[in-house]
C-alpha positions in Angstrom: 13.8 -78.0 68.2 14.8 -78.8 64.7 11.0 -77.8 63.5 11.5 -74.7 65.5 15.2 -74.2 64.1 13.9 -74.9 60.3 11.1 -73.0 60.7 13.1 -69.9 61.9 16.1 -70.3 59.4 18.7 -69.6 62.3 21.3 -71.7 60.3 22.5 -68.9 58.3 22.8 -66.6 61.5 24.5 -69.9 62.9 27.2 -69.7 59.7 27.6 -66.2 60.3 28.3 -66.8 64.0 30.5 -69.6 63.5 32.6 -67.6 61.4 32.4 -64.5 63.4 33.8 -66.5 66.4 36.4 -68.1 64.8 37.7 -64.8 63.4 37.3 -63.3 67.1 39.1 -66.4 68.5 42.2 -65.7 66.2 42.2 -62.4 67.2 42.2 -63.0 70.8 44.8 -65.8 70.3 47.1 -63.2 68.6 46.2 -60.6 71.3 46.8 -63.2 74.3 50.1 -64.6 72.7 51.3 -60.6 72.2 50.2 -59.4 75.7 51.9 -62.4 77.4 53.9 -61.7 80.2 57.2 -59.5 79.5 59.1 -62.1 82.1 59.6 -65.2 79.8 57.4 -68.0 81.5 55.2 -70.9 80.5 51.8 -69.9 79.6 48.8 -71.0 81.8 47.7 -74.4 81.1 44.0 -73.3 81.6 44.4 -70.2 79.3 46.2 -72.3 76.6 43.9 -75.1 76.5 40.5 -72.6 77.1 42.1 -70.4 73.7 42.8 -74.0 71.6 39.6 -75.3 72.7 37.6 -72.0 71.6 39.6 -71.8 68.9 38.8 -75.1 67.7 34.9 -75.4 68.2 33.8 -72.8 65.9 36.6 -73.9 63.2 34.6 -77.6 63.5 31.5 -75.6 63.4 32.2 -74.0 60.0 33.4 -77.1 58.5 30.2 -78.8 59.9 28.1 -76.0 58.4 29.8 -76.5 55.2 29.3 -80.1 55.4 25.8 -79.2 55.9 25.7 -76.4 53.3 26.8 -79.5 50.5 24.4 -82.0 51.7 21.5 -79.2 51.7 22.4 -79.0 47.7 22.5 -82.4 47.0 19.5 -83.4 48.8 17.7 -80.2 46.4 18.9 -81.9 43.7 17.6 -85.9 44.6 14.6 -85.1 46.0 13.1 -81.8 44.9 14.2 -80.0 48.5 12.6 -82.3 50.5 15.2 -84.8 51.6 17.2 -84.1 54.5 19.0 -88.1 54.9 22.0 -86.0 53.5 22.3 -83.9 56.2 21.4 -86.1 59.1 24.3 -88.5 57.8 27.1 -85.7 57.2 25.7 -84.4 60.8 26.2 -87.6 62.2 29.7 -88.7 61.0 30.4 -85.0 61.9 29.4 -85.4 65.1 30.9 -89.1 65.6 34.5 -87.5 64.6 34.3 -84.1 66.1 33.0 -85.3 69.9 35.9 -87.7 70.3 38.5 -85.4 68.4 37.5 -82.8 70.8 37.7 -84.9 73.8 40.9 -86.3 72.7 41.9 -82.6 72.1 41.3 -81.6 75.5 42.5 -84.9 77.0 45.9 -84.4 75.1 46.2 -80.6 75.6 45.7 -80.9 79.7 48.3 -83.8 79.7 50.7 -82.2 77.9 50.2 -79.2 79.9 50.4 -81.2 82.9 53.5 -83.0 82.2 55.0 -79.4 81.2 53.5 -77.8 83.8 55.6 -80.8 86.5 58.7 -78.4 86.2 57.0 -75.3 84.5 53.8 -74.8 86.6 52.9 -72.3 89.2 53.4 -74.6 91.9 57.2 -75.4 90.8 57.5 -71.3 89.8 55.6 -70.8 93.6 58.5 -73.4 95.3 61.3 -70.8 94.4 59.2 -67.8 94.9 58.1 -69.3 98.1 62.1 -69.9 98.8 62.9 -66.5 97.7 60.2 -65.3 100.4 61.7 -67.4 102.9 65.0 -66.1 102.8 63.5 -62.3 102.6 61.1 -62.9 105.4 63.8 -64.4 107.6 66.1 -61.3 107.0 62.7 -59.0 107.5 62.6 -61.1 110.7 65.5 -60.0 111.9 64.4 -56.2 111.1 60.8 -56.7 113.1 62.6 -58.6 116.2 65.5 -55.9 116.9 62.4 -53.0 116.4 60.3 -55.1 119.0 63.1 -55.7 121.3 64.0 -52.0 121.2 60.2 -50.4 121.9 60.4 -53.4 125.0 63.2 -52.2 126.1 62.4 -48.5 126.3 59.1 -49.5 128.2 61.6 -51.1 130.9 63.8 -48.4 130.8 60.8 -46.1 131.7 60.8 -48.0 134.9 64.3 -47.7 135.5 63.9 -44.1 134.8 60.9 -43.9 137.5 63.1 -45.5 140.2 66.9 -44.3 139.6 68.6 -41.4 138.1 70.1 -42.1 134.7 73.6 -41.4 136.2 73.3 -43.8 139.0 74.9 -47.2 139.2 71.8 -49.0 139.5 70.5 -47.7 136.2 73.8 -48.4 134.3 74.0 -51.8 135.6 70.1 -52.2 134.3 70.5 -50.6 131.2 73.8 -53.0 130.4 71.6 -55.8 131.4 68.7 -55.0 129.3 71.6 -54.8 126.0 73.0 -58.2 126.8 69.7 -60.0 127.6 68.1 -58.6 124.2 71.4 -59.8 122.1 71.9 -56.3 121.1 75.3 -55.3 120.1 75.2 -51.5 120.8 72.7 -48.9 122.6 72.2 -45.6 123.3 70.1 -42.6 124.9 70.0 -39.8 123.1 68.3 -36.0 124.3 67.7 -33.2 121.7 69.3 -30.0 123.4 67.8 -26.8 122.7 69.9 -26.3 119.3 68.3 -29.7 118.2 71.4 -31.7 118.5 71.0 -35.0 119.9 73.4 -35.7 122.9 74.6 -39.2 124.3 73.1 -39.5 127.9 74.0 -42.8 128.2 75.8 -45.4 126.0 76.3 -49.4 126.1 78.9 -49.7 123.5 82.4 -51.8 123.5 83.8 -49.4 120.6 83.1 -46.5 123.1 82.5 -44.5 120.0 80.7 -41.6 121.7 80.5 -39.0 118.9 79.4 -41.2 116.0 76.1 -39.8 114.4 73.4 -42.8 115.4 70.3 -41.3 114.5 69.5 -39.0 111.4 67.4 -36.0 111.1 64.7 -38.1 108.9 64.5 -40.7 111.6 63.7 -38.1 114.0 61.2 -36.2 112.1 59.5 -39.9 111.4 59.6 -40.7 115.2 58.0 -37.2 115.5 55.2 -37.6 112.8 54.0 -40.7 115.4 56.1 -43.7 114.2 56.4 -46.2 117.3 59.6 -47.1 116.1 62.1 -46.6 113.1 64.3 -49.3 111.6 66.9 -49.6 109.4 69.5 -52.3 108.1 72.7 -52.3 106.3 74.7 -55.4 105.2 76.5 -55.5 108.4 73.9 -53.5 111.1 70.4 -53.5 111.9 69.9 -50.1 113.6 66.1 -49.5 115.7 65.3 -46.0 117.2 62.4 -45.3 119.7 60.9 -42.4 121.7 62.1 -43.0 125.4 60.1 -39.7 126.3 58.4 -37.6 124.1 58.2 -34.4 125.9 61.8 -34.2 127.3 62.8 -35.4 123.6 64.7 -38.6 124.8 65.5 -41.0 122.1 66.7 -44.6 122.6 68.9 -46.2 119.8 69.7 -49.8 119.5 71.8 -52.0 117.2 72.5 -55.6 116.3 75.1 -56.9 114.0 73.0 -58.8 111.1 73.2 -62.1 109.9 75.3 -61.6 106.3 74.4 -65.5 105.8 70.8 -64.8 105.7 71.3 -61.7 103.4 73.7 -64.1 100.7 70.5 -66.8 100.7 68.0 -64.3 99.7 70.3 -63.3 96.5 71.0 -66.6 95.9 67.3 -67.3 95.7 66.4 -64.1 93.3 69.5 -65.7 91.1 67.7 -69.1 91.2 64.3 -67.7 90.2 65.6 -65.4 87.4 67.6 -68.5 85.9 64.0 -70.5 86.0 62.2 -67.8 83.9 65.1 -68.2 81.3 64.4 -71.8 81.3 60.5 -71.0 81.0 61.0 -68.8 77.6 62.2 -72.2 75.9 59.3 -74.2 76.9 56.9 -71.8 75.4 57.5 -72.5 72.0 57.0 -76.4 72.1 53.9 -75.5 73.9 52.5 -73.5 71.1 53.4 -75.8 68.3 52.2 -78.7 70.3 48.8 -77.1 70.3 49.1 -75.8 66.9 49.6 -79.6 65.7 46.6 -80.8 67.6 44.2 -77.9 66.2 44.9 -78.6 62.6 44.6 -82.4 63.1 41.5 -82.3 64.8 40.3 -80.1 61.7 41.5 -82.4 59.4 39.7 -85.4 61.1 36.4 -83.3 61.2 37.0 -82.4 57.3 37.5 -86.1 56.3 34.4 -87.1 58.3 32.2 -84.6 56.5 33.6 -85.7 53.1 32.9 -89.6 53.8 29.2 -88.7 55.2 28.4 -86.9 52.0 29.7 -89.9 50.0 27.8 -92.5 52.3 24.6 -90.3 52.0 24.5 -90.1 48.3 24.4 -94.4 48.0 21.4 -94.4 51.1 19.0 -91.6 50.2 17.5 -92.8 46.8 15.6 -96.2 47.7 14.2 -94.2 50.7 12.9 -91.1 48.7 10.5 -93.5 47.4 9.5 -94.9 50.5 8.9 -91.1 51.7 6.5 -90.5 49.2 4.3 -93.4 50.0 4.3 -92.5 53.6 3.0 -89.1 52.8 0.0 -90.6 50.6 -0.3 -93.2 53.7 -0.5 -90.0 56.0 -3.0 -88.3 53.5 -5.4 -90.9 54.3 -4.8 -93.7 51.7 -4.4 -96.4 54.0 -4.7 -99.0 51.0 -1.4 -97.9 49.3 1.2 -100.7 49.2 5.1 -99.9 48.2 6.8 -101.9 45.2 10.3 -102.0 44.6 13.0 -103.6 47.1 11.7 -106.5 48.6 15.1 -108.7 49.5 16.8 -109.6 52.2 18.9 -106.3 53.2 17.6 -103.4 55.3 15.6 -101.7 52.6 13.6 -104.4 51.4 12.5 -105.5 55.0 11.9 -101.8 55.6 9.4 -101.9 52.0 7.5 -105.1 53.6 7.1 -103.9 56.9 5.6 -100.6 55.5 3.2 -103.2 53.5 2.1 -104.5 56.7 1.9 -101.5 58.7 -0.3 -99.9 56.1 -2.8 -103.0 56.1 -2.8 -103.0 59.8 -3.9 -99.7 60.2 -6.5 -99.9 57.7 -8.2 -102.9 59.8 -7.0 -100.8 63.0 -8.9 -97.4 61.7 -12.2 -98.9 61.3 -11.9 -100.5 64.9 -11.1 -97.5 66.3 -13.9 -95.0 64.5 -16.1 -97.5 66.2 -14.6 -97.4 70.1 -13.8 -93.4 69.7 -17.5 -93.1 69.3 -18.6 -95.1 72.5 -15.9 -93.3 74.3 -17.0 -90.1 73.6 -21.0 -91.1 74.5 -19.3 -92.7 77.7 -17.4 -89.9 78.5 -19.9 -87.6 77.9 -22.3 -89.2 80.2 -19.6 -88.9 83.2 -18.8 -85.7 82.9 -22.6 -84.7 82.8 -23.2 -87.0 86.4 -19.6 -85.1 88.3 -20.7 -82.0 87.1 -24.2 -82.8 88.9 -22.6 -83.7 92.3 -22.5 -81.0 94.5 -19.3 -82.7 96.5 -15.9 -82.0 95.5 -14.5 -84.7 93.4 -10.8 -85.1 92.4 -9.1 -88.2 90.6 -5.4 -88.1 90.8 -3.1 -90.2 88.9 0.4 -91.4 89.8 2.9 -89.2 91.7 -0.2 -87.1 93.3 -1.2 -85.0 89.7 -4.7 -84.0 88.8 -6.5 -86.3 86.5 -10.4 -84.8 86.9 -11.6 -82.3 89.2 -15.5 -81.2 89.1 -16.6 -77.6 89.2 -17.8 -78.3 92.8 -14.3 -79.3 93.8 -12.7 -76.0 92.3 -15.7 -73.8 93.7 -15.0 -75.2 97.4 -10.8 -74.9 96.8 -10.7 -71.9 95.1 -11.9 -67.9 95.2 -11.9 -67.8 91.7 -10.6 -70.8 89.7 -8.1 -69.1 86.4 -6.8 -72.0 85.2 -7.5 -75.7 84.5 -6.0 -77.7 87.4 -5.5 -80.9 85.5 -1.9 -82.2 85.3 -1.2 -79.9 88.1 0.4 -81.3 91.4 -2.6 -81.6 93.9 -0.1 -81.0 96.9 0.5 -77.7 95.2 -3.6 -76.8 94.8 -4.6 -78.1 98.3 -1.9 -79.4 100.7 -4.3 -80.2 103.4 -6.2 -82.6 101.5 -3.1 -84.0 99.9 -1.6 -84.6 103.4 -4.6 -86.9 104.0 -3.6 -88.7 100.8 0.3 -89.5 102.1 -0.8 -90.1 105.5 -2.7 -92.9 103.9 -6.1 -91.9 105.6 -9.4 -93.4 104.4 -11.5 -90.5 105.6 -11.0 -87.1 108.3 -12.1 -83.8 108.8 -9.7 -81.5 107.7 -9.1 -77.7 108.2 -9.1 -75.8 104.8 -8.0 -72.5 104.2 -9.4 -70.7 101.1 -8.3 -66.9 100.6 -9.5 -65.2 103.9 -11.9 -68.0 104.7 -11.0 -71.2 107.3 -13.3 -73.8 106.3 -14.0 -77.0 107.0 -14.0 -80.3 104.8 -15.3 -83.9 105.2 -13.3 -86.1 103.4 -13.2 -89.4 102.0 -10.4 -91.1 100.3 -10.3 -94.3 97.5 -7.8 -95.9 95.7 -8.5 -96.0 92.0 -5.3 -98.6 90.6 -2.3 -96.3 90.9 -4.0 -93.3 92.3 -6.6 -92.1 94.3 -10.6 -90.4 94.2 -11.0 -88.0 96.7 -14.7 -87.1 97.7 -14.9 -84.1 100.2 -17.7 -81.7 101.2 -17.9 -78.1 103.3 -19.1 -78.7 106.3 -18.5 -75.4 108.0 -21.7 -73.9 108.2 -22.9 -77.1 109.8 -20.6 -77.0 112.1 -20.8 -73.4 113.0 -24.6 -73.9 113.6 -24.2 -77.2 115.8 -21.6 -74.9 117.6 -24.0 -71.7 118.1 -26.7 -74.4 119.1 -24.9 -75.5 121.9 -23.5 -72.1 122.7 -27.0 -70.7 122.9 -28.0 -73.7 125.2 -25.3 -72.9 127.7 -26.2 -69.7 127.6 -29.7 -70.1 128.4 -28.8 -72.4 131.2 -26.0 -70.0 132.6 -28.9 -67.4 132.9 -31.1 -69.4 134.2 -29.3 -70.2 136.9 -27.6 -67.2 137.7 -30.4 -64.6 137.4 -32.5 -66.0 139.9 -30.2 -65.3 142.8 -29.1 -61.9 141.6 -32.2 -59.8 143.2 -32.2 -61.5 146.7 -28.3 -60.9 146.9 -28.9 -57.0 145.8 -32.0 -56.6 147.9 -30.5 -58.2 151.0 -27.2 -55.7 150.3 -28.9 -52.5 150.0 -31.0 -53.4 153.2 -28.0 -54.1 155.2 -26.5 -50.8 154.0 -29.8 -49.0 155.1 -30.3 -50.4 158.2 -26.6 -50.7 159.8 -24.8 -48.0 158.3 -25.6 -45.5 161.1 -25.2 -48.4 163.6 -21.7 -49.3 162.6 -19.1 -47.0 164.4 -15.9 -49.3 164.0 -14.6 -48.2 160.1 -17.9 -47.5 158.5 -16.2 -46.7 155.6 -15.1 -50.2 155.2 -19.0 -51.4 155.7 -20.2 -48.8 153.1 -17.4 -49.7 150.3 -18.1 -53.6 150.8 -21.6 -53.1 150.4 -21.2 -51.0 147.4 -18.6 -53.3 145.7 -21.5 -56.2 146.4 -24.2 -54.1 144.8 -21.7 -53.0 141.8 -20.9 -57.0 141.4 -24.3 -58.1 141.0 -24.8 -55.2 138.5 -22.0 -56.8 136.3 -23.4 -60.0 136.9 -26.7 -58.8 135.8 -25.5 -57.2 132.4 -23.7 -60.4 131.9 -26.8 -62.5 132.1 -28.3 -60.0 129.9 -26.1 -60.6 127.2 -26.4 -64.1 127.4 -30.3 -64.3 127.3 -29.7 -61.7 124.1 -27.6 -64.0 122.7 -29.6 -67.1 123.3 -32.9 -65.8 122.8 -32.3 -63.1 119.7 -35.5 -62.5 118.4 -36.2 -63.0 114.5 -35.5 -60.0 112.7 -38.5 -57.7 111.8 -37.9 -56.2 108.3 -38.7 -52.9 107.3 -37.4 -50.3 104.7 -34.7 -48.3 107.0 -32.6 -45.5 106.0 -29.5 -47.4 106.9 -27.2 -44.3 106.7 -29.3 -42.5 109.2 -28.7 -45.4 111.5 -25.2 -45.7 111.2 -24.8 -42.1 112.0 -26.9 -42.4 115.2 -24.5 -44.7 116.4 -21.2 -42.7 115.2 -23.3 -39.8 117.0 -23.6 -41.7 120.3 -19.6 -42.6 120.6 -18.6 -39.3 119.4 -20.5 -37.7 122.5 -19.3 -40.5 124.7 -15.4 -40.0 123.3 -14.6 -36.4 122.4 -10.9 -37.2 122.8 -11.0 -39.3 119.6 -11.5 -38.4 115.9 -14.6 -39.6 114.3 -14.6 -39.6 110.4 -17.8 -40.8 108.5 -18.0 -41.2 104.6 -20.5 -42.1 101.9 -20.2 -43.2 98.4 -23.3 -42.1 96.5 -26.8 -42.0 97.8 -27.3 -45.2 99.3 -31.4 -45.7 99.5 -33.7 -47.6 102.2 -32.6 -51.2 102.8 -34.8 -54.0 104.4 -33.7 -54.1 108.1 -35.0 -54.4 111.6 -34.0 -51.2 113.3 -33.4 -52.6 116.4 -30.6 -55.3 115.2 -29.0 -52.9 112.8 -28.1 -50.1 115.1 -26.9 -53.2 117.7 -24.7 -54.2 115.6 -23.0 -51.0 114.4 -22.8 -50.1 118.1 -20.9 -53.1 118.9 -18.4 -52.9 116.4 -18.0 -49.1 117.2 -17.6 -49.9 120.7 -14.9 -52.9 119.9 -12.9 -50.1 117.5 -13.0 -47.6 120.9 -11.7 -50.5 122.8 -9.1 -51.4 120.8 -8.0 -47.6 120.3 -8.0 -47.4 124.5 -5.6 -50.6 124.3 -3.2 -48.8 122.4 -3.1 -45.7 123.8 -1.7 -47.6 127.2 1.3 -48.1 125.7 1.4 -45.7 122.7 3.7 -42.2 122.6 2.6 -38.9 123.6 1.8 -37.8 120.0 -0.6 -40.9 119.3 -4.5 -40.0 118.6 -7.0 -42.8 118.0 -8.9 -42.2 114.8 -12.4 -44.3 113.8 -13.2 -43.5 109.9 -17.0 -45.2 109.1 -18.0 -45.6 105.5 -20.9 -46.9 103.8 -21.0 -48.1 100.2 -23.9 -49.3 98.2 -24.0 -52.1 95.8 -27.0 -53.8 93.7 -27.5 -56.2 96.3 -25.8 -55.6 99.2 -25.2 -52.7 101.6 -21.6 -52.5 103.2 -20.7 -50.6 106.4 -17.2 -50.5 107.0 -15.2 -49.4 110.3 -11.5 -48.5 110.3 -9.3 -47.9 113.6 -5.9 -47.8 114.4 -6.1 -49.5 117.3 -4.4 -52.8 118.5 -5.0 -54.6 115.6 -6.6 -58.5 115.6 -5.3 -61.5 117.4 -3.0 -64.1 116.2 -6.3 -66.6 116.1 -8.6 -64.2 114.1 -10.6 -67.1 112.8 -12.1 -67.7 116.5 -12.8 -64.0 116.7 -16.6 -64.4 115.9 -17.2 -67.5 118.2 -19.0 -67.2 121.4 -17.2 -66.5 124.5 -13.9 -65.8 122.7 -12.7 -62.5 123.9 -9.1 -61.0 123.9 -10.3 -58.5 126.7 -9.9 -58.9 130.5 -13.5 -58.2 131.4 -15.2 -59.2 128.4 -17.7 -62.0 127.9 -17.0 -62.7 124.1 -20.8 -62.4 123.0 -20.3 -58.9 121.5 -19.1 -59.9 118.2 -21.1 -63.1 117.9 -24.2 -61.4 118.2 -23.1 -59.4 115.7 -22.2 -62.2 113.5 -25.7 -63.7 114.2 -27.6 -60.4 113.3 -25.8 -60.0 110.0 -26.3 -63.8 108.9 -30.0 -63.0 109.8 -30.2 -59.9 107.5 -28.3 -62.3 104.7 -25.2 -61.0 104.5 -21.6 -61.7 106.4 -18.7 -60.1 108.2 -15.2 -59.9 107.7 -12.0 -58.6 109.1 -8.8 -57.2 107.5 -5.4 -55.6 109.1 -5.4 -51.6 108.4 -2.4 -50.0 107.0 -0.4 -48.7 109.6 -1.9 -50.8 112.4 -5.6 -51.4 113.4 -8.3 -53.1 111.7 -11.1 -53.1 109.4 -14.5 -54.6 110.2 -17.2 -54.9 107.0 -20.5 -55.5 107.7 -22.2 -56.5 104.7 -26.2 -56.5 104.5 -28.4 -57.7 101.9 -30.7 -55.3 100.6 -33.4 -57.6 100.4 -32.5 -60.1 103.3 -36.0 -62.0 102.5 -34.9 -62.7 98.5 -31.7 -64.1 100.4 -31.5 -68.2 99.9 -30.3 -68.8 103.8 -32.7 -66.2 105.0 -35.8 -67.5 103.2 -34.8 -71.1 104.2 -34.4 -70.1 107.9 -37.7 -68.5 107.4 -39.7 -71.6 105.7 -38.3 -73.4 109.2 -39.5 -71.1 111.2 -43.1 -71.0 109.8 -43.3 -74.8 110.2 
């Protein structure tokens, strides 16, 4: 950081920033003090401390940077502009003075604020204001009680009016009971006449003042506008008015004598808060004086430390300047240099003697290191050449699972396109499956590894190497797939052999029964016809299944001839268009693809099977799709320098969850599927030196891509199989 700061020359910016920050904080202090609340109160402790510390930090920075500037001037004069010990010593003394001083200021400021706020804090003010609010709340609670009692009594009186007339003794008795039980002093039922004036229909009033105006026109307007109850209060009375019957214009008036003690307590609490504000205004001056004293004393301590650092640096720099020059010469390669000067018992003398011993030892060790490095370089080149020649992946891990070494074979197996050097990276982030075996402490095992969209199988061995491990692994995916396909081919051959023999006798016997006894069956002949037809149809389905088994087990070796692949794709697409006119088909070709070497029959079989799967996927989605859904299948062919690709896109149900096993034999998602269609297609594509990939289409559906080698016999895998077949 020091090198970067020195090269960027940030200190002038820091000096300007410190001065600007100090000026800005002084202005902020002035504005904050001048904009204090009009109501006299103690300044908040947090705000006061922040203002003090925020002003003190740039002020200290200005003093420290000023001392640095003086130290640089002295360094330029004493060592030609190369010495920085002045600067470091001044910085050290400034730091020793500034940091504790700042801590003390923070502690003292908060301690003072805490002591003062014991009486003048927001908590103390809150206690008084809460007492004020409590007194006011008690008074307002009486208002709410009268309003609630009036609304409840209005509801009860509506029930009374439904049972008796307002002039009846029973209503008068219930009305009086409501007033007494709700601790009301007065109540009246008022009805608005045609002239808009209120007349008293019933009253409970010890003073019997019938003609007094109890409800003002303003209260009536508020009730008519939708308010449920209107409550007013005076020094001696709390009055509430609510609607008893809106259509008839009947209102209920209720009153209760107010508690004069609650009102007086409220007024007394307000006077106490006012007296507390006057007392707080006297404490603010003490608060400001104390913070100002802390500010000036802190700056004086830092300034004294800077001055003392400059004096101390002058006495210590000169003996070290000569040693710096000698060290530069040794750094340039002069290991025979020995310093002369102070060699006494003090620290400078000890440093000179240690420097001379160091240069002598460096001179001896340099010669030894040159020879050792040449040997290490030869061994390293030999080990790297040996590791790069190994086809298995090799990874060396250090402490914490960090990659120390990874050969090119391991990078090719683990990554699609290795872009960065994995050395120094966490192996758990690069290959979590293999790292899991390392954490489990297993010496060997089989691991499923996902590389991009491919699922690979690795045979892994782990050996300990000091504090780390050495991992070796090989890709056995193709080996396992070949073993699995060979096993399934044997199973298919056995199934076809065991099932195919009895199918013909069963079919012939059923057809003969149908011909001979069809006319003799008089009881339910339709059932007899349906049963025999079912047997014949099921036998036909079994025969088709056996044919697929036989096709998968004995798929013949392709006979490669130059064929027009685009024409073969068009033929397969034409058959599907004729069979399914209710679907939309589209074909596109990039450029003008030329002929490729392929087996015409197997190429057409692969394209037809993929198109049939696309049609079935669309049909599966049609069963639950809305009426405006229409299936669409798009076929596109692309030509590369060594490959010919056929892409089939549909908007069907999409790929299943276990898409990795979709090309394995006897794996199917359809109720009546055998699971051999895509397995046969995959086998045909591999025989043609290509591969088959699956991807999800935008908006739903699947994209299946068949890639065929333009010259399969030139493909290493096809050539090896051809050589094995010839042997």
